[in-house]
N, C-alpha and C positions, 0 to 999 in steps of 0.2 A: 321728689322723695315721697310725697304723700301718695302719689299713684302707686309707687312700688310697695308701700306698706299695705295698701288696700289689696294689691294682688296677692301678697303673702297671706293676708287674713282670709281672703276668699279661697286660697289653695288648701289651707289646713282646716277649714271649717267642714265638719261632717256630722252626720246624725248618729255615728257609732257610739255606743255607750257600754261601759263595763258591766252595768247591771243587766243589759240585754244578753250578754254572753253567758251569764249564769243561768238564764232561763232558756237558752237556745238548745234545741234537740236536733239530732241527726237521724234521718229516716232514709236509708239507702234502698230499701226494698219496698217502698210504698208506705202508706199510712197503716200503722198497726202491724207491720211486718216483723219478722224475727230479727232484723238488723237495726231496728230503732232502739235507741238507748238515750236515756236522760242522764247526762253526766252530772248535772247539778244535783240530782237526787241521791247521789251515792253517799252512803254513811260510812265515813272513815273511822268511826268509833268502834266498828266491829272488829278491827284488827287487833285490838288489845283485849278482847274478851277473855275471861278466865275459863280454863278447861279443867275440870276435876281430875285428880290423878287416876281414879278408877276407870275413867273413860279412855285414857291413853293406852296405846298398845304396848305391852311389856316387851322390853328388849332382852335378847338372850345375852348372858354374860360371856365375855371372851375368855376362852379356856386355853388358847394357844400360847406360844412363847414368842418373844420378839424375834422378827426376821425368820420365824419358822411357823408358818400358818398350818392349821390342821387340814388334813386332806378329807374331802367329802366322799371320796371313793377309793377303793383299793385297786391299784392297777394289776391286771392279770399277768402272771408270769409267763414269758414266752415258752412254748412247748418245743423241745428239740425234735428235729425231723427224724433222725435215726435212733436216738436213744440219749440216755443221760451221760454216757461216757464214750470214749473212743473205741472201746471194745465192741459196742453194739453196731458200729458202722460197717457197711459191706466192704469187701476188698476193692482195691482200685481197679483190678482187671475186670471185676464184675460190673463196675460202673462204666467202664469203657466198652462193655459188650464182648469181652474176650473170655471164652470158656474153653479151657484146655481139654475138658472131658468130651465136649462136642466135637472139637477139632480132631481128637484122636479117633472118635467113632466114625467121623466122615472119612478120615484117612484109611481106616480099616475097611470101610465100605468100598472105597476105590481100589484098594489093593486086593480085595476078595470080590471078584465080579459076580460070583454066584451067591453072595450073601444078600439077604433081604434087607433093603434099605428102609430106615425109619423115616416116614414122611414128615413127622412133626419136627425132627431135627434138621432134615434136609431143606425144609422150607424157610429156614432162618437166613437172615442177611448177615453172613459172616465173611468179611473180606480180609481177615488177618491171615488165615491159611493161604488163600490164593495169592496174596502179595508175596508171602515167603516163597511159595513155589515158583512164581514168576521170576523172582530174584535168583533162585537156585538154578532155574533153567538158563537164564542169561549168564550166570557165573560159569556153568559147565560149558556153554558155548564159548565163553571168553578163554577158558583153559584150552580149548581146541583152536584158538587163534581167530575166533569170529566175534567181532564186536557188533552184536545185533540187538542191543537192548531196545533201541527205538522201534525196530521191526516187531519185537515181541509184544511190546505194549500197544503198538498201533494195530497189529492183527488181532490182538485180544479184544480191544475196544470195538473194532468193526464186527468181529465174530459175535460178541455178546449182544450188540445192537441187532444184528440179523436174527439171532436165536430168540431174542426178546420179542421181536415182531412176529416171528413164526409161531412161537408157543402161545402167544395171546390170540392168534387166529385159530389155532387148533384146539385149545383147551376151553372148557366152559367156565372155569373159575378165574382164569387169568393168573398172571405171575408178575412179580416185580423185577425191575432191572437188577437190583442187588442180589436177588436169589439166583438169577441166571448167571451173573458174574461169579457168584460163589461156587456154584456147581461146576461150571466150566473150569474154574481155577483149580479146584480140588482134583478134577480128573486130568489135570496136566501132569500129575505126579509120575505116571509111567513114561511120559516123554522125557522127564529128567533122567530116568535110567537109560533111555536111548542116547541122549546127548552125552551121558557119562561114558558109555561104550565107545562113542565116537572120538573121545579123547585118546583112547588107547588103540582101538582098532579102526580100520577103514570100513565104512558101511556101503561102499559103492560096488561090492561084489554080490554074488547070489545070496550068500549068507546074510549080508546086510539088508538086502531087499526083503528077504523073508522075515527077518527080525523087525524091520520097519513096518511091514504090513501087520505083523502080530501086535505091535505096540499101538498102531492106529486103531485096530479093532478093539483092543483092550480099553483104550480111552473112550472111544465112542460108545461101546457097550455099557461101560460104567455110567457115563453121563446120561444116556437114554434111560437106563434103569432108574436112576435117581429122579429124573424128570417125570417118569411114568408114575412112580410111587408118590411123589409130592403133589402132582396135579391130577391124580386119579384118571389117567388116560390109558385105560385098559385096551389092549389090542393095537396100540399105535407105536410100539417100541421101534419097529423097523423104520417107520416114517420119521421118527425123531433121531434115530441113530445115523441116518444118511447125511443130514447137514452137519452133524457133529463129526462124522468121519471126514468131511471136506475141510472143516476147520483144523482138525488135528493133523490132516495130511499136509497142510501148509507148514505147520511147525516141524513135521518130520522132514520136509524138504530142506528147511533151514539147517536141521541137524546133520543131514547126509551130505549136502553140498556146501 
């Protein structure tokens, strides 16, 4: 037992002292560095030092109400896009791009081949009138016992694509696909008259051939006139009228046979 007591006494004996801790300093950055600090020299009595009232920063009094804080900025009111009331808003057809005045002017230009076309109006992408004329052409064919709606829209799409490529090669300014489809669709109006005659009369005689040739020339001349005025292609009307005559000739064959 005496040996065990001596072992414990030797195990707990150390030269560590609490007095040495109070004088211990830590230097992490070398002697005299910015990280050296003497913890024993800290004066805790500075925490309770009295500060005069005139040196304290004045606090602003709270002027708001409970649960209703005051706003530091005034939010800007949203500005209406069209106006302050529903009366200032544009019509629905104008927002959709449907202008009945321009549709009527284009229709008169097609019905009057010798009338000078307005290039600014004809250069618009208006597909409302062409869709109506295509439906009317298919309806008149339906009255004659010919269900050809698929052929009408298929030939129209192929013809518009071909004319689009041709006009972009021939003109200096270029043209959009919507403008080509709009002009070719409006110039389909005389073909509706031909299909209407086919409901009542037969067009496979001599009179029908002459009438069909006149309608093809009417459609192609109107379309070429509009393209020339819209794209400033002076002196090239016959070159533009030839492919237009081929396209409307296909529609005429559908109406006759």
